[in-house]
N, C-alpha and C positions, 0 to 999 in steps of 0.2 A: 139942621139937616137930619132927616130920619136915619137911624142906624139900620144897616142891612144885617139881619140875623145871621149869625154864623152857624154853619152845619155842625152838628155834634160829631166828633170823630168816631169812625167805625171801630177803632180799637184804641183803648186807653193803655198805651204801651208801658207807662210807669207802673201801674198796678199789675199788669201782666208780668213784667220783670220781677215784681215782688213775689207773685205766685211761682214763677220759675225758680227763684231762689229757694222757696219753700219746698218745691218738688225735689230740687237738688239736695237739700238738707235731709229730707225724708229718705231718699235713696242712699245717701252717705251713711246715715245711722244704721240702716239695714246692712250695708256693706261691712261696717265695723262689727256689728252684732254677729253676723254670720262668720266672720273671720275668727272671732274670739270665743264663740259659743262652746265648742267642744273643749277648748283649752281650759276655760273657766270651770266647766263641769268636772272634767277629769282631775284637775288639781285639787278638788274637794272630795275626790273619791267616788264620784258618780260614774256609771258606765257610759261609754261613748254613745251608745244607742239611745240614751235618754234625750239627746239633742233632737233626734227625729220626732220623738213623742211630744216634746215641748212645742216644736214648730207646728205639729198637727193640732194640738190643743189651742195654741195661740191663734191659728188661722180659723178654727171653728168658732172661737169666741168673736173674732173680728167679723166673721160672716153675719153674726147677729147684731153686733154693736154698730157697724157702719150704717145700715139703713135706719136703725133706731135713732142714732145721734144725728144723722142727716135730717130726719123728720123733726126732731127737737129743734135743730137749728133753723128749719123753715118757720116754725112757730115763733122762735125768737126774732127772726127777721121781720115777721109781721108785727110783733108786739112792740119791739123797741127800735126797729129799723136797722139792725146790724147783727151779724153773726160773730163779731169779734170776741164777746165774752167767752163763748164756748171754745173758740179757737185758742184764745189766750190761756184758758184753764188747761186745755189739753197740752199745749206747748210747755207750760211751766211744769206740769206733772211729768211729762216725757223727759224733759231736760234734767229735772231733779233726780228722777229714778235712774236715768242713764249714767249719771255721775256716781250714784251709790253702788251700781252693779259690781264694778271691780273691787270695791272695798270689802266685798264678801270673802275675798281671799284672806283677809286679815281676821275678821270676826266670825267667819263661817266655819267654826270648828265644832266637832261633836254634833249634838242635836241641832245646833244653830245652822248647820250647813244646809238644812232643808229650806232655810230662808232664801237661798239663792234661786231655786226653781220658782218659788212663789214671786220673788222679785222680778224675775224674767217675764213671767206671765203678766204681772201687773204693768210692766213697762210696755209690753205689746198691746195691752188693752188701752193704755194711755195714748199710744200712737193712733189707735183706731178712733179715738175720741175727736181728734181735730182734723183728720185728713179730708173726710167728706165735706164738712162745712167750709174748710179753706178752699179746696179745689173747685167747689161748686160756684165760687165767686167768679170763675172764668166766664160764665154766662152773663155776668153783669158788666164785664169789662170789654166785651167784644160782641158785635152783631152776628147773627146766624151764619151768613156766608163767610164771615171773617174768622169764625171760631177756629177752624183747623190751622189757619196761619198764625193766630195768636197762640194756640196750643203747641205750635212747633217750637216756641221758646222753652216750654216746659220739657219737651222731648230732648231738646238740645242740652239743657243743663242736666237733666236726668241721665242722659247718655254719658256725659262727661263724668258724673259722679259714679255711675255704674261701672265705667271702665277702670275706676280705681281699685276695684276688687281684684281682677286678674293682673292688672299692670302695676299696681302699687301695693299689692297685698303684703309683700314681704317688708316693705317700708313701714306700713301701718302696724304690722306685728312687731317690728323693731322698736316702735315707740313705747311699747308696753301698754297694758290695759288701762291703767289710770290716766295716762296722757291721752291715749286715743279716744277713750270715752269722754274725757273732759273736753277735748277739742270738738267732738261731735255735738256735745250739748251747746257749746258756744256757737257753733255754726247754726244750729237750729234757732237759738234765741236771736241771733243777728238777722236771720231770714224772717223771723216773725216781726221784728222791729221794722225791717225794710218794708214788709207787706203793709204794716199799719201806717208807716210814714208815707208810702207811695199812694195809698188808696185815697180816692176823693171823699169829700165829706158831703153830707146831705143825701136825700133820697129823691129821685126824680121819676121812677118808673112805678106806676100804680100796680101793674101786673105782677111785678116782682115782690111787692110788699102786701099783696092781697092775702086774705086769710087762706091758708092751705085747705081748710074745710070747704071753701067755696069751689074748689076744683075737685071733682070726683077722682078717686084713685084710678089711674089708668092701668088696670091689672094686666091687660094684654101687653101693653108697652113695657111695663116693669118686667114681665116674663122674658121679653126679647132682650132687654138690657141685661138681665141676670144671665140669660143663656150666652150672650155675647161675652160677658165677663168670664164665665166658666170656660168657654172655648178658647179665648185668647190666653187666659191665665194657664190653663192646663197645657195647651200646645207649647207655650213658651217654656214652662217648667220642664216639660219632657225633652224639648230640644236642648236645653241647657244641661240636661243629664246625658242625652244620647250623643251629643257632639264630642265632649271629652272622652266618653267611653269608646266611641268609634275610633278616635285618634289613638287612644292607648292600645286598642286592639289591632289596628291596621298599620299604624306608624309609631312603633315603640319609642323612637327618639324624637317625637313631635314636641314642639314648644307649645304646649296646651294654653298657658296663660296668654301668649301672644295671639293665638287664634281667637280666644274668647275676647281679648281686648279689641281685636279687629272688628268684632261684631258691634261692640258698644261705640267705638269710634265712628264706624260707618253710620250707626243710628244717629249720632250727634251731627255728623257732617251733612247728612242728607235730610235732616229734619226741616230746615227752612225751605229748600226746594220742594220737598214733599208737601209742605203746607201750601205752597203756591199751586202745585198740581191739583191738590184737593179743592182749592178754590175754583179752578177751571172745570174740573170734572164733576164736582159735587162730592160731598163728604162720603155719602154711602157708596158711590161707585169707587172712590179711592180706597175705602176700607175693604171692599170686596176684592179689588185688584190686589191689594197688599196681602190679604188673607190667602188668596189663591196662590200667589207667588210663594208665600211662606210654606204652604202645604206642599208645593212642588219641590221646594228646596229641602224640606224635611225628608222627603223620600230620597232625594239625591245624596243624602249624607253617606249612604252606603258606597258611593263611588270614590270617597276620599282615599287618596293614595300617597299623599305627601302633605307636609305642613303648608306648602304654597296653595295646594288645592283646598285644604281646610280653611285657610285664610280667605280665599276667594269666595267660597260658599258662605262663610261666616259674614263677610262684608256684604254680600248680596242679601243675606237674610236680614242683616241690620238695616239695609236700605228699604227692604219691603216692610220691615217692622215699623219704620218711621211713618209710613202711610197709615198704619193701624194705630200707633201710639198717638199720633196727631188727632186722630178721629174719634177715639173712644169717649173722651169727655164731651166733645160737641155732640156726638151721637146720643149719649145719655141725657144731656141737657135738652136736646131737641125733641126727645120722646116724652117729656113731661111738661106740665104747665110751669111757667117761671116761678110760681109760688111754691113749687115742690122740687126745686133744683137740688136741694140737699138730699132728698129721698132718691132722686134719679141717680145722682153721683154715688150715694151710698149703696144703692142696689148693684151698680156695676162693680164696685169694690167688693161687695159681698160675694158676688159670683167668682171673682178672682181669688178671694180667700178660700172658698170651698175648693176651687181648683188646686190651690197650693196644698191643701190638706190631702186631697185625693191623689195628686201627683206625687207628693212626698211619701205618703203612707201606704199607697196601694201599688203604684207602678214602679217608681224609682227603686224601691227596696224589695221588689218582688222577685228579683233574679232573672227577669226577662232580658233578653239580649238587646243591644242598642238598635238593631234593625227593627225589631218589633215595637220598641218604644217610639222610634221615629215615625213609624206607620200610625201609631195611635195619636201622635202629635199632629200629623197631617189630617187625620179624621177630625180632631178637635178644631183645627183651624177652619176646615170646611163647614163644620157645624156652626161655628161662629159666623162665617160668611152667610149661611142660610138664614140665621137670625137677623143679620143686618139687611139682607135682601128682602126678607119677609116684612120688614118694618114699613115699606112703602115710603111715601113722602112724609117727612117729619111733620107731625101735627102741630108742633109748637115752634115758634121762632124765638131764639134767644135774643135778648135786647141789651143794649148798652145802658147801664145805669151807674149810679155811684154806689158806694158801700152801704 
């Protein structure tokens, strides 16, 4: 009897869960890093303001590294059929450097203390090496219309990890830097092993392994991807600055960690429903809807009058953010040929890195009031929405393939 061919699943949930764990690990490492950064620097005698300068430099470097490494991983995908070598190299470097960072408190005395800032920059560069190649795999584990639903798992796990900053920050600080950084490294290595174990073997999609040079660089599409990354990244960075500043100004006894935690919890809880909504509306429409809502909520930050109102606005913002977070990777992947998935993903993260530098170095520390910062955030979200809206119908469909 002839066998009836089985349809290829539209989402390979095992590998997607592996990517979700990787996204969660990346977020957790940044949470730990940001919690301890000032403490590590000041204990070695550096001024507190150096932390801001380091973050600006790290993000400017990431702005260049992300698309370059993404392009390199595209070539690797074509040549050997996998991106795993560059992902593994980046993960091992990142985990190793992360463990070494707190040891600077022991050996970083005298002139050697300058090794700590160099070590911190090296770690941030290592993080930028593997993120784009790893997360670009989403386009190979889900079909185009299913991408936002698959990406919702990344948003879910990333939201839970992000909530650890405001809600579990004191606990993480209580662990001490050596334990906290070691745990972060272990989590990253476990996530990388899970991604490798869950990924399918073999290659089945000729478009995904075609030589990148066979596909002309889609400059206009890359510009829209970059602009979207700048708008989303800058708006989010400014809201995360304006929200606690508004609370401190208008509600002196506000529980700021609880309000910020509500944002990330709402982001996680609404991720999967938002992915289903994006599947019905279409990813571009869902992203524009989410960005419009985020712009409106940013303007409404000025009406906060209590912790309860702050939590409500934060939760609504997190729900709107889930529509955007679910859609960013699918948007970037749909705007480039499958053979340039790493470049598309890296270009989006490059825009976000530039936004983090501009947001931290220009706006947040400029002395502007929270109302003005919130207004700039709203404009950034609207600009990102214009980039998404101007993209038209995605010219490329993501395909399900194996690793």
